[in-house]
C-alpha positions, 0 to 999 in steps of 0.5 A: 758470444755468437761466432763471427764468420768471415766471408771465406768461412761461409761453407763452414758457417753453413755446416755449423748452422745445419749442426745447430738445426739438427741439435735442436731437432734432436731435443724434440724429435729423437736422436740425430747423433750419427748425422750430427757427428758426421757433419762435425767431422766434415766441418772440422775437415773443411776448416783445416783445409780452408786455413791451410790454404789462406792467401795474404788477404784472407790472413789479413781478415783473420788478423783483424777478426774481432774475436781474436785474443786481445792484450787483456786476454793475454795478461789474464791468461799468462801473467799474475800480479799485474799492476797497470801503470798509467800516464806519460807524465806529460799530457795524460793516459792513452788506453790504446796502449796499456802496460805495467808490472807483472809476473810471468811464471813467477818472474817479474817483467814489464808487459805492455801492448795495444788493446783494441777492445771487444765491444762498442764501448771498450773499442771507443775507450781504447780508440780501436788500438790506435795510440796517440803520442801519450801512449808511446810516451807511456811505453817509453816510461815503462821501458825506462822502468824496466831498464832501471830494475833489470826487468824483461820487456814483453810487448803484444802488438795489435794495431792498424796503426798510430792514430792520425788525428789532428790533436795527435799530430799537434802533440808530436805523434811522429816524434813520440813514435821515433822515441819509442822505437829508439828506446826499444832498440837501446834496451839493455834487458831482454825484449820480446815482441809478439804480433798477435793480430795486425802489426800496422806501420810505425804504430806497431814498430814503436813497441815491436823493435825488440830483440826477438820478434814473434808472430802468430801464424795468421797475423800480418805485419806491414809498413802500411795497411793493404787499403792504404797501399792500394790507395797510393798505388792505384788510387783505389782502396778496393784493390786492397786484396791486390796490395795484400798479395804483393806486400809480403805481410804474412808470417811466412814471408816475413820469416823468410825475409828475417824481419821476424824470428819465429812463427807461433802456430794457431789452431785450425780456424785461427786464434779466435777458434781456441783462444785459451789454446793460443794463449797457452802456446804463446806462453810456452814460446815466450818462456823458451825465448826468455830462457835463451835471453836470460844468460846474456849481459846488457852489452850482449843484448844490445849487440845482438839486437843491433846485429839483427836489425843491421842484417835486414835487407842485406844481400849475400 
């Protein structure tokens, strides 16, 4: 797959193009190994410097990068014996949220999350990760199953928001989101949410109201998209950058506000630069967090979760 460069990555892209040109010349006109190695070091240094200084709008672009690892990548890389469970038992199956039973390092878990797709056809199939009511009702069904059998719930969040279409509203979108959020908050089993890309609005929190909330370094988590906020505040979606700068949507901001619990570092160049390394890092953190939660009783889990959310926004 060809590398997709973001606008602020253009200087890096130019260096990568020069490396490719020299590599092609080297195959026909002699060795340019010294020059190529020098350019590679320069590109790596520039990549590290660029990603060390990302502003909130740049992070928004990285969070939306089409080549970031998606739910299916995490399932393939971290879980075994995955058995997908479909349908909400009321209307149908929604593929924007996928989930089922699996084993994480040998232990049974319930895993689910948003799937955006990675090409035109799969994006249409998964509705770009924007779930309809039946997706959230499926999430509730999976959480009920986890509660019944005492299984931890691991969720992966990556959505611009819930689908706002007429049919979704007619079938009770707001109620479905509220029920899913409520079920997250009442679980008596360990629950960990990992925000891997975009954490947009109620569509995200419906499966992110977990006992522990983790966030990849260059992900975002917000009540509304920067474009939506700009449209409301200034009636100008083009001011999305201004909104992103003001909204406190980055992992570092949210950790300081105690809305999330832990940041998972990404490789230089973002998660899409080293998908396997990112997935492995997420797996290590999940194992640590599950180990800490595994000793708690159901009542202790509920109390710790309640205390966590009651504390948000309190002063002193």
